[in-house]
C-alpha positions, 0 to 999 in steps of 0.5 A: 503564526506556525506552518502547517505541517506538509501533510495535514496540508495536503488533507486540506487542499484535498478536502477543497479538491485542490491537493494531490491524492495518496496511494498507499500501497502495501507491499509483501515484507521485505524480509521473508524469514523461515526456521532457522539459526544464527547461520542462515535459514534451513536448506532450499531446494538444492540442499541436502535439507530441501523443501524448505520455503523459498518465498517465491509467493511473496516475491511474486506479491513483491513483483504484482505491486511494482508493477502497480506503482509503475502503472500508476505513476505513468496513469496519473503522475500526480498522485501521491504514490507511498509503497509501504511495509506492512510492518511499519506500523508507526507510520501505516497506521497513523496514516490511514488513520489520519487520510481517512478522517481528513477525508471524512469517514467516520471512526469505524469506517476508518478503524475498518480502513487501518485494520485493512490496510496492514495486510501484507499486499494492500491499496489505500486511496485517500484513507480508504482500503480499496484491496487488502489481503489478495490484489487484482491484475495491475490493470483492475487496481489501476481503474479502480484507483483512477474511478476513486480518484475521478479520473479517467483512464488514459487513451 
């Protein structure tokens, strides 16, 4: 008898109602790049080149994802929280596909969830992409995740 891999066991248990729900938070890319050569990126607001992208919008999205992570960890400590980089396609797409199919999604619904999960910011619960591309405020995301997983909001 071979041991069942942990993710497969979690999927089986979740379908029975005994396993933890998985929440994947797809954050902004870790490395922000601009047009530059081997010596570094071109210009910043304090250089002679000026007006180059400082990626503050990307940093803000990363910080928002962190706020959501902390709020979910506090509201539902039994959730399996995973933070993923959208460029990690070798892990992200199969993980969303397997989770969606194990949760009962059809082929087209699973493909749609996979396609939406690859956005720079996304929230995926049990293989179902709740948000993609833009995230609402932290309280809205936490409420949606808790409702999707059948939990009530903490008092």
